[in-house]
C-alpha positions in Angstrom: -38.8 14.4 -21.3 -40.0 14.1 -17.8 -39.6 10.3 -17.9 -36.0 10.6 -19.1 -35.2 13.0 -16.2 -36.7 10.6 -13.7 -34.6 7.7 -15.1 -31.4 9.8 -14.8 -32.3 10.6 -11.2 -32.8 6.9 -10.5 -29.5 6.0 -12.2 -27.7 8.6 -10.1 -29.3 7.3 -6.9 -28.4 3.8 -7.7 -24.8 4.8 -8.4 -24.7 6.7 -5.1 -26.0 3.7 -3.2 -23.5 1.5 -5.0 -20.6 3.8 -4.0 -21.8 4.0 -0.4 -21.8 0.2 -0.4 -18.4 -0.1 -1.9 -16.7 2.6 0.2 -16.4 0.5 3.4 -15.1 -2.3 1.2 -12.1 -0.3 0.0 -9.9 -0.9 3.0 -10.9 -4.6 3.0 -10.0 -5.0 -0.7 -6.7 -3.2 -0.1 -5.7 -5.6 2.7 -6.6 -8.6 0.6 -4.8 -7.3 -2.4 -1.6 -6.6 -0.4 -1.7 -10.1 1.1 -2.3 -11.7 -2.3 0.5 -9.8 -4.1 2.9 -10.5 -1.2 2.2 -14.2 -1.2 2.6 -14.3 -5.0 6.2 -13.1 -4.5 6.7 -15.7 -1.7 5.4 -18.5 -3.9 7.7 -17.5 -6.8 10.7 -17.6 -4.5 9.5 -20.9 -3.0 9.2 -22.5 -6.5 12.7 -21.3 -7.4 14.4 -22.5 -4.2 12.3 -25.8 -3.9 13.6 -27.3 -7.2 15.3 -30.7 -6.6 15.0 -30.1 -2.8 15.9 -33.0 -0.5 15.8 -33.4 3.3 19.3 -31.9 3.5 17.9 -28.9 1.6 14.9 -28.6 4.0 17.0 -28.9 7.2 20.3 -27.2 6.3 19.9 -25.6 2.8 22.8 -27.8 1.7 25.1 -25.5 3.7 25.4 -23.0 0.8 23.6 -19.9 2.1 25.4 -16.5 1.6 26.1 -15.1 5.0 24.9 -11.6 4.1 21.6 -12.9 2.9 21.2 -14.8 6.2 22.1 -11.7 8.2 19.7 -9.4 6.4 16.9 -11.9 6.6 17.5 -12.6 10.3 16.9 -9.0 11.2 13.3 -9.3 10.0 12.9 -12.8 11.5 14.1 -11.6 14.9 11.8 -8.6 14.9 8.4 -10.2 14.1 4.9 -8.7 14.2 5.1 -8.4 17.9 7.8 -5.8 17.6 5.8 -3.9 14.9 2.8 -3.5 17.1 4.1 -3.7 20.7 7.4 -1.9 20.7 6.0 1.5 19.5 3.4 1.2 22.2 5.9 0.5 24.9 6.8 4.2 25.2 3.3 4.9 26.7 4.3 3.1 30.0 8.1 2.5 29.7 9.4 5.4 27.6 12.4 4.3 25.5 13.9 2.2 28.2 13.5 -1.0 26.1 16.7 0.2 24.4 18.6 -0.9 27.5 17.5 -4.5 26.8 18.5 -4.0 23.1 22.0 -2.9 24.2 22.3 -6.2 26.1 21.3 -8.0 22.9 24.5 -6.9 21.2 26.7 -8.6 23.9 24.5 -11.6 23.7 25.0 -12.0 20.0 28.8 -11.8 20.5 28.6 -14.6 23.0 26.5 -16.8 20.7 28.9 -16.1 17.8 32.1 -16.9 19.6 31.0 -19.5 22.2 28.0 -21.5 20.8 28.5 -21.3 17.0 32.1 -22.9 17.1 30.6 -25.8 19.2 27.8 -26.4 16.7 30.0 -26.3 13.7 32.6 -28.5 15.3 30.0 -31.2 16.0 28.4 -30.6 12.5 25.0 -30.5 14.0 21.6 -30.4 12.2 19.8 -30.0 15.6 21.6 -28.1 18.3 20.0 -30.3 21.0 22.1 -33.3 19.8 24.9 -31.6 21.8 22.9 -32.4 25.0 22.8 -36.0 24.1 26.5 -36.2 23.5 27.4 -34.3 26.7 24.7 -35.2 29.3 22.8 -38.2 28.1 19.7 -39.4 26.1 17.1 -38.1 28.6 18.7 -34.6 28.6 18.7 -34.7 24.8 15.0 -35.5 24.6 14.2 -33.0 27.4 15.9 -30.2 25.6 14.2 -31.0 22.3 10.8 -31.3 24.0 11.1 -28.0 25.8 12.1 -26.3 22.5 9.0 -27.8 20.9 6.7 -26.4 23.7 8.6 -23.1 23.9 8.7 -22.4 20.2 5.2 -23.5 19.5 3.8 -21.2 22.2 6.1 -18.2 21.4 5.6 -18.4 17.7 1.9 -18.7 18.1 1.9 -15.5 20.2 3.9 -13.7 17.5 1.7 -14.9 14.6 -1.4 -14.1 16.6 -0.6 -10.4 15.8 -1.0 -10.8 12.1 -4.2 -12.8 12.6 -5.9 -10.2 14.7 -4.7 -7.3 12.5 -6.1 -8.9 9.3 -9.2 -9.9 11.1 -9.7 -6.4 12.3 -9.1 -4.6 9.0 -10.4 -7.2 6.5 -11.9 -10.6 7.4 -13.9 -9.5 10.5 -16.0 -6.9 8.6 -16.6 -9.6 5.9 -18.0 -11.9 8.6 -15.1 -14.4 8.4 -14.6 -16.2 11.8 -11.2 -15.7 13.5 -10.5 -19.4 13.3 -10.9 -19.5 9.5 -8.5 -16.5 9.2 -5.9 -18.3 11.3 -6.3 -21.6 9.4 -6.1 -19.8 6.0 -2.9 -17.9 6.9 -1.1 -20.9 8.3 -2.1 -22.9 5.3 -0.4 -20.3 3.1 2.8 -20.7 5.1 2.7 -24.4 4.7 2.3 -24.1 0.9 5.4 -22.0 0.4 7.7 -23.8 2.9 6.7 -27.5 2.4 9.4 -28.1 -0.3 12.4 -25.9 0.2 12.2 -25.5 4.0 15.1 -23.6 5.4 16.6 -22.8 2.0 13.4 -21.1 0.9 13.3 -19.1 4.2 16.8 -17.7 3.8 15.6 -15.9 0.7 12.0 -15.1 1.7 13.2 -13.7 5.0 15.4 -11.2 3.0 12.3 -10.1 1.0 10.3 -9.8 4.2 13.0 -7.7 5.9 13.0 -5.3 3.0 9.2 -5.0 3.1 9.2 -4.6 6.8 11.7 -1.6 6.9 10.2 0.0 3.8 6.8 0.0 5.6 8.3 1.3 8.9 10.1 4.2 7.3 7.1 5.3 5.2 4.8 5.2 8.3 7.3 7.3 10.2 7.4 9.7 7.3 3.6 9.9 7.3 3.3 10.5 11.0 6.0 13.2 10.9 4.1 14.9 8.0 0.9 14.8 10.1 2.8 16.5 12.9 4.0 19.2 10.4 7.6 18.3 10.9 9.3 19.5 7.7 12.6 17.7 7.8 14.5 14.8 9.3 16.2 17.2 11.8 12.8 18.4 13.0 11.6 14.8 13.5 14.8 13.9 15.4 14.4 17.0 17.6 10.8 16.3 18.3 11.6 12.7 19.5 14.6 13.8 21.5 12.7 16.6 23.1 9.9 14.5 24.4 9.8 13.3 28.0 9.1 9.8 26.5 12.7 9.7 25.0 14.2 8.7 28.4 16.4 5.6 27.8 18.3 5.0 31.1 17.0 4.2 34.6 19.9 3.9 37.0 18.4 4.8 40.4 15.4 2.5 41.0 16.5 -1.1 41.7 13.0 -2.3 42.3 11.8 -1.1 38.8 11.6 -3.4 35.9 13.2 -0.7 33.9 16.4 -0.5 35.9 19.4 -0.5 33.5 21.3 -3.5 34.9 18.2 -5.6 35.1 17.3 -4.9 31.4 20.9 -5.0 30.1 21.8 -8.3 31.7 18.4 -9.8 30.8 19.0 -8.7 27.2 22.2 -10.7 27.1 20.6 -13.8 28.4 17.4 -13.4 26.3 19.6 -13.5 23.1 21.7 -16.4 24.4 18.5 -18.4 25.0 16.1 -17.1 22.2 18.9 -17.2 19.6 21.8 -19.3 20.7 19.7 -22.1 22.3 16.9 -21.8 19.8 16.8 -24.2 16.9 14.7 -21.8 14.8 17.3 -19.0 14.9 20.4 -21.2 14.8 19.2 -23.4 11.9 19.5 -20.5 9.5 23.0 -19.6 10.8 24.1 -23.3 10.4 23.2 -23.0 6.7 26.3 -20.8 6.1 29.2 -22.3 4.3 31.6 -22.2 7.3 32.0 -21.0 10.8 33.6 -17.7 9.8 30.7 -16.8 7.6 28.2 -17.7 10.3 30.0 -15.4 12.8 30.0 -12.5 10.4 26.3 -13.1 9.9 25.6 -13.2 13.6 27.5 -10.1 14.6 26.1 -8.1 11.6 22.5 -8.6 12.5 23.2 -8.4 16.2 24.5 -4.8 15.8 21.6 -3.9 13.4 19.0 -4.8 16.1 19.7 -1.7 18.2 19.0 0.9 15.4 16.0 -1.2 14.2 14.3 -1.0 17.6 15.3 2.7 18.0 13.2 3.3 14.9 10.2 1.5 16.3 10.4 3.4 19.6 10.8 6.7 17.8 7.6 5.9 15.9 5.9 5.3 19.2 7.0 8.7 20.5 5.8 10.4 17.3 2.4 8.6 17.6 2.0 9.8 21.2 2.9 13.4 20.2 0.3 13.2 17.4 -2.4 11.8 19.7 -1.7 14.6 22.3 -1.8 17.2 19.6 -5.2 16.0 18.4 -6.5 15.9 21.9 -6.9 12.1 22.0 -6.6 9.9 25.1 -3.6 7.5 25.2 -4.6 3.8 25.4 -3.3 2.1 28.5 -2.7 -0.9 26.4 0.2 0.2 24.2 -0.5 -2.4 21.6 -3.4 -0.3 20.4 -1.3 2.8 19.7 -0.3 2.0 16.1 -3.5 0.2 15.0 -5.7 3.1 16.3 -3.6 5.5 14.2 -4.0 3.3 11.1 -7.8 3.2 11.6 -7.9 7.0 12.0 -5.8 7.6 8.9 -7.9 5.2 6.9 -11.1 7.0 7.8 -9.6 10.4 7.1 -10.9 12.6 4.3 -8.8 13.1 1.2 -7.8 11.3 -1.9 -7.8 7.5 -2.1 -4.0 7.3 -1.9 -3.8 9.7 1.1 -6.4 7.9 3.1 -5.2 4.4 2.3 -1.4 5.0 2.3 -0.9 4.0 6.0 -3.2 1.0 5.7 -1.2 -0.4 2.8 2.2 -0.2 4.4 0.9 -1.1 7.9 -0.5 -4.4 6.5 2.7 -5.0 4.5 4.9 -4.5 7.5 2.8 -6.7 9.8 2.5 -9.5 7.2 6.2 -9.4 6.4 7.3 -9.3 10.1 4.9 -12.0 11.3 5.4 -14.5 8.4 9.2 -14.3 8.6 8.9 -15.5 12.2 6.1 -18.1 11.8 7.5 -19.8 8.7 10.9 -20.5 10.2 9.3 -21.6 13.5 7.3 -24.3 11.7 10.3 -25.4 9.8 12.4 -25.7 12.9 9.7 -27.5 14.8 9.5 -30.1 12.0 13.2 -30.5 12.1 13.4 -31.1 15.8 10.6 -33.6 15.8 12.0 -35.6 12.9 15.7 -35.4 13.8 15.5 -35.4 17.6 12.3 -37.0 18.7 11.8 -39.6 16.0 15.5 -39.8 15.0 14.6 -40.2 11.3 16.3 -37.3 9.5 16.2 -39.1 6.1 12.5 -40.0 6.1 11.0 -37.6 3.6 7.5 -38.9 4.0 7.6 -38.5 7.8 9.0 -34.9 7.4 6.1 -33.9 5.1 3.5 -35.4 7.4 5.0 -33.8 10.5 5.2 -30.4 8.8 1.5 -30.5 8.2 0.7 -31.7 11.8 2.8 -28.8 13.2 0.8 -26.4 11.2 -2.4 -27.8 12.7 -1.0 -27.5 16.2 0.1 -24.0 15.5 -3.5 -23.0 14.7 -4.7 -24.6 18.0 -2.1 -22.6 20.0 -3.2 -19.3 18.2 -6.8 -20.0 19.1 -5.8 -20.8 22.7 -3.8 -17.6 23.1 -6.8 -15.6 21.8 -8.8 -17.0 24.7 -6.3 -16.5 27.6 -4.2 -13.5 26.7 -4.6 -10.6 29.1 -1.3 -8.7 28.8 0.9 -6.8 26.4 2.0 -9.1 23.5 5.7 -8.3 24.0 5.5 -9.0 27.7 3.6 -12.2 26.9 6.5 -13.4 24.8 9.1 -12.8 27.5 6.9 -14.4 30.2 6.7 -17.5 28.0 10.5 -17.3 27.4 11.3 -16.9 31.1 9.4 -20.1 32.1 10.0 -22.4 29.1 13.5 -21.4 28.0 15.0 -21.3 31.5 15.6 -25.1 31.7 17.3 -25.0 28.3 19.6 -22.2 29.6 20.4 -24.4 32.6 21.1 -27.5 30.6 23.4 -25.8 28.1 25.2 -23.9 30.9 25.8 -27.1 32.9 27.2 -28.8 29.8 29.5 -26.0 28.8 30.7 -24.7 32.2 31.2 -28.0 34.1 32.7 -31.4 33.5 30.2 -33.1 35.7 27.5 -35.6 34.8 23.9 -35.1 36.1 21.7 -38.1 36.9 20.3 -38.2 33.4 17.0 -39.9 34.2 16.3 -37.1 36.7 16.7 -34.4 34.1 13.1 -34.3 32.8 11.7 -33.9 36.3 14.2 -31.1 37.1 13.3 -29.3 33.9 9.6 -29.4 34.7 10.0 -28.6 38.4 12.2 -25.5 37.9 9.6 -23.3 36.2 7.0 -24.1 38.9 9.4 -23.2 41.6 10.2 -19.9 39.9 6.5 -19.2 39.6 6.1 -19.7 43.3 9.2 -17.5 44.1 7.8 -14.7 41.8 4.4 -14.7 43.5 6.0 -14.7 47.0 8.3 -11.8 46.0 5.3 -9.7 44.9 3.9 -9.9 48.4 7.0 -8.1 49.8 7.0 -5.5 47.1 9.5 -6.9 44.6 8.5 -7.5 41.0 10.6 -9.8 38.8 11.1 -8.6 35.2 13.0 -10.4 32.5 15.6 -11.5 35.1 13.1 -14.4 35.9 14.7 -16.2 32.9 18.2 -16.1 34.6 16.8 -17.3 37.9 15.0 -20.2 36.1 18.2 -21.2 34.4 20.3 -20.9 37.6 17.8 -23.0 39.5 18.0 -25.7 36.8 21.8 -25.6 36.9 21.9 -26.0 40.7 19.4 -28.9 40.6 21.5 -30.6 37.9 24.6 -30.1 40.0 22.9 -31.6 43.1 21.7 -34.6 41.1 25.2 -35.3 39.7 26.9 -38.7 40.1 30.6 -39.5 39.4 31.4 -35.9 39.8 35.1 -36.4 39.1 34.4 -37.7 35.6 35.5 -35.6 32.7 33.6 -34.9 29.5 33.3 -38.1 27.6 33.3 -40.4 30.6 30.6 -43.1 30.5 27.6 -43.0 32.8 24.5 -45.1 33.1 22.6 -41.9 34.0 
């Protein structure tokens, strides 16, 4: 009898040790399960859309995409994982002033819809940079395409870096998996579901990802509000509106980065550059059946961008209120605000569902937001290299090889950013944009607003020199107390425009006149 009792005690002790061992693995297994289920859905869509796919399918989805599907998917693609992590944290240092920039976005989308889209459809473009070749010359064409390759590779790597560090933090890191292996594995998954259908696949997968993104966002807001004991939607709105962090407008301080006119005008130009002059964003819009559908698509998701960011900022205010209520210290790096809450909720006592609820939807939202940006970026990079650089849009073997090479370069950029990043992720994106998209803004503005011809062979040197000059101006301005914000992009574009003007020859020639460049 005594032996039986001893055996039972040993069994219970073994079970307890097993449970203690498995308990830390629960969050890890949840993250992995969410990722696997999510990718199973993406692969199912990829298999359906990739049947009988050709290069025309990969690049332009055969021009048969429903505009409303493109519009819905573009909301998620425009938001990205950066927004999911960084925008809520922006309230710590900037309150809700980011909405001033988002207001500028709306006007920017209108400009793109009614100025740039008609041009692209009239010329029946696959790559939007082909316009530069027709208007300014071969060197301008190659320069625009090359700057896009650099800009998009760097910007998309920063965005995808978010999902890599989140999954590394909550799953693969505790398992001992190196960060490089995590990045390679995630990019490999993107390659697998985009390698056949290309942009056609992305129109449908982006819609799924947008749905998952906003489902996750709303449920997280609901959970944070419940933790604050806010009983209704009205109480939640009142709590956000009553906080000192809910300030939106800054009219009085011209030196501040948060000044309304700086942010609003910058928002207009950010959209014109990051959407209208970005092959990644425009490639999906160019899959619509006609110009009218593409304009409806552009205006619809342009307007949706403001309430979408309002939700993210409201989440940030609620997280700050909860942190203050619990007596915690606010992180000076706002990017940590939401991840720290997720970690705290995961470690909290309670039922399995209560403690893992936030983790499940946080991972779902991050994965959905980040992959909707990265997959389209890799597709557009492949398009630009094959169509613009190699000028072989019909070579399917080249397209498949380039797509794989772009994935490898993407991993290298992610690893490089992990080494050098020292700022907020959302600011890092706009810094990259300001320096690398500025020459694109100047090139397109010169082509659209003038009838002059630049000296074409000088264009690559102008495009490279302009960002360096802007960097020097920025550093000089800081010594006298002025800090450039997002308006650095406009200065970069203006400088490129002026240098192109100065370089111009045969200035009386109209569009279409011949020039040796």
